C-alpha positions in Angstrom: -15.6 -35.7 -0.8 -18.2 -35.1 1.7 -18.7 -33.4 5.0 -15.9 -35.4 6.9 -13.1 -34.3 4.4 -13.0 -31.5 1.9 -10.1 -30.1 -0.1 -10.5 -26.3 -0.5 -9.6 -24.8 -3.8 -7.5 -21.6 -3.7 -9.4 -18.7 -5.1 -12.7 -20.5 -5.0 -16.0 -18.6 -4.3 -18.5 -20.6 -2.4 -21.5 -19.2 -4.1 -22.5 -18.0 -7.7 -20.8 -14.6 -8.3 -22.9 -11.8 -9.7 -20.9 -10.4 -12.7 -22.8 -7.2 -12.5 -21.0 -6.3 -9.3 -17.7 -6.0 -11.2 -16.6 -3.3 -13.4 -15.9 -3.7 -17.1 -12.1 -4.1 -16.9 -11.8 -5.8 -13.3 -10.8 -9.5 -12.9 -13.7 -11.6 -12.3 -14.2 -15.2 -10.8 -14.1 -17.7 -13.6 -17.1 -20.1 -13.7 -14.8 -22.9 -12.7 -13.8 -21.0 -9.5 -17.4 -20.6 -8.2 -20.4 -22.8 -7.3 -23.2 -23.2 -10.1 -25.8 -21.7 -7.8 -26.5 -20.0 -4.5 -28.4 -22.8 -2.8 -25.8 -23.3 0.0 -25.3 -19.6 0.7 -29.0 -18.9 0.7 -29.8 -21.8 3.0 -27.0 -20.6 5.5 -28.5 -17.0 5.5 -32.0 -18.4 6.0 -31.2 -20.8 8.9 -29.0 -18.3 10.5 -31.8 -15.7 10.5 -34.3 -18.1 11.8 -32.0 -18.7 14.9 -31.1 -15.1 15.2 -27.5 -15.6 14.0 -25.5 -13.1 12.0 -23.6 -14.2 9.0 -20.3 -12.6 8.0 -18.4 -13.4 4.8 -14.6 -14.2 4.8 -13.1 -12.7 1.8 -9.4 -13.4 0.8 -8.5 -10.6 -1.6 -4.8 -10.5 -2.8 -3.9 -14.1 -2.1 -5.4 -15.7 -5.0 -3.6 -18.2 -7.3 -6.7 -18.9 -9.5 -6.6 -15.4 -10.8 -2.9 -15.3 -10.9 -2.4 -18.4 -12.9 -5.2 -17.4 -15.3 -3.8 -13.9 -15.6 -0.1 -13.8 -14.7 -0.1 -10.1 -15.4 -2.1 -9.7 -12.3 0.5 -11.2 -10.1 3.2 -9.5 -8.0 6.4 -9.5 -10.3 9.8 -8.8 -8.9 13.0 -7.2 -10.5 13.8 -10.5 -12.1 10.4 -10.8 -13.8 9.5 -13.7 -11.5 5.7 -13.8 -10.9 4.3 -14.8 -7.6 1.2 -16.4 -9.0 -0.6 -16.8 -5.7 -0.2 -13.0 -4.9 -2.2 -10.3 -6.7 -0.8 -6.9 -7.0 -3.0 -4.3 -5.4 -1.6 -1.4 -7.6 -2.9 -3.1 -10.7 -6.4 -1.4 -11.6 -8.1 -4.6 -12.6 -6.9 -6.3 -9.2 -8.5 -3.3 -7.4 -11.6 -3.7 -9.4 -11.7 -7.3 -8.4 -11.5 -6.3 -4.8 -14.2 -3.8 -5.2 -16.4 -6.1 -7.1 -16.0 -8.9 -4.6 -17.1 -6.6 -1.8 -20.1 -5.4 -3.7 -21.1 -8.8 -4.6 -20.9 -10.1 -1.0 -22.5 -7.3 0.8 -25.6 -7.2 -1.6 -26.5 -10.7 -0.2 -27.8 -9.5 3.1 -24.6 -10.4 5.1 -23.9 -8.8 8.4 -20.3 -7.8 7.2 -17.1 -8.8 5.5 -14.1 -10.1 7.3 -11.1 -8.8 5.0 -8.0 -10.9 4.7 -5.1 -10.4 2.5 -5.9 -6.8 1.4 -2.3 -5.8 1.1 1.1 -6.8 -0.4 2.8 -10.1 0.7 6.1 -11.2 1.4 8.2 -13.9 -0.3 6.9 -16.7 2.2 3.7 -18.5 2.3 3.1 -18.0 -1.4 2.4 -21.6 -2.3 2.0 -24.9 -0.5 5.2 -26.6 0.7 7.4 -23.8 -0.7 11.2 -24.2 0.1 14.1 -21.6 0.5 17.4 -23.5 -0.1 19.5 -20.5 1.2 19.1 -18.4 4.3 17.8 -15.0 3.4 17.7 -11.9 5.7 14.5 -10.1 6.1 15.7 -7.3 3.9 16.7 -9.6 1.1 13.2 -11.5 1.3 11.7 -8.1 1.1 13.6 -6.8 -2.0 13.1 -10.3 -3.5 9.2 -10.0 -3.3 9.1 -6.3 -4.0 6.8 -5.7 -7.0 8.0 -4.0 -10.1 5.1 -5.0 -12.3 4.0 -2.6 -15.0 1.3 -1.1 -12.8 3.7 -0.5 -9.8 6.3 1.0 -12.3 3.8 3.3 -14.0 2.3 4.3 -10.6 5.7 5.4 -9.6 6.7 7.2 -12.9 3.5 9.0 -13.2 4.6 11.1 -10.2 7.8 12.1 -12.2 10.1 9.5 -10.7 12.3 7.2 -12.9 12.1 3.5 -11.7 15.0 2.2 -13.7 17.7 3.5 -11.3 15.8 1.8 -8.4 15.2 -1.5 -10.5 18.9 -1.5 -11.3 19.9 -0.9 -7.7 17.6 -3.8 -6.3 18.7 -6.2 -9.0 22.4 -5.6 -8.3 21.8 -6.2 -4.5 19.9 -9.3 -4.9 22.5 -10.8 -7.5 25.0 -10.2 -4.8 23.0 -12.2 -2.4 22.3 -15.1 -4.7 25.8 -15.3 -6.1 27.9 -14.7 -3.1 26.4 -14.2 0.3 23.6 -12.3 2.2 25.4 -9.3 3.9 22.3 -8.4 5.9 21.7 -11.7 7.9 21.0 -11.0 11.5 19.6 -7.5 10.9 16.0 -6.4 11.2 14.1 -4.9 8.3 13.3 -1.2 8.7 12.8 1.9 6.5 16.1 3.2 7.9 18.0 0.3 6.7 16.3 0.1 3.4 17.3 3.7 2.7 20.8 3.0 3.8 21.1 0.0 1.5 19.0 1.0 -1.4 18.9 4.6 -1.3 16.0 7.1 -0.4 14.3 6.5 -3.7 12.9 3.2 -2.3 11.1 5.2 0.5 9.3 7.2 -2.1 8.5 4.1 -4.0 6.9 2.5 -1.0 5.1 5.7 0.1 3.5 6.1 -3.3 2.1 2.5 -3.3 1.2 2.8 0.2 -1.3 5.5 -0.7 -3.0 3.4 -3.2 -3.4 0.5 -0.9 -4.8 2.8 1.7 -7.2 4.0 -0.8 -8.5 0.3 -1.5 -9.3 0.1 2.2 -11.2 3.4 2.3 -13.2 2.5 -0.8 -14.1 -1.0 0.3 -15.0 0.0 3.8 -17.5 2.6 2.3 -19.3 0.1 0.2 
């Protein structure tokens, strides 16, 4: 609408992306989710250099409803099969490929650095604009409700020799209790000890395994 008022689109890239920066199977920015050319970015970098300013990119990695809505299999998926379309799952190899490609594309443009946001799993809140919760949920219920059990997460757990189905059944049963009767953990703080007590120690193994993947994403991106 002009410099005075602009509505920003979620998942938009304010430059023309370089497809060659992305691996073959990685999610890539759609043409509708990027500018048609690099005039804006090039002019910012040029003017900044002329005035001895450094330019950093701001990259929002896993909070991307543009990719989530176009490719729902990329989204965080809970035990009920509900897809959090604004939240990408970092365990999904194609999502990790997107994060890597996005970083490679940005650093290739002569920027000083990349400020990384949302390079992790999200909770149930702040997924969409004006979201509403019509019942009070404890931190542990919110955590279990948004805990991802997408195909990539389940496969990542089971490849280590673990069976995900008992954990899925347990979490489903606990959440059904919350939604059908009441939340028994209101007033209690979320902690690993409480999770183990409520769900069983298997959930700690599940979290530790995915934590290793997310840590690896940070390591790979920081080395680009």
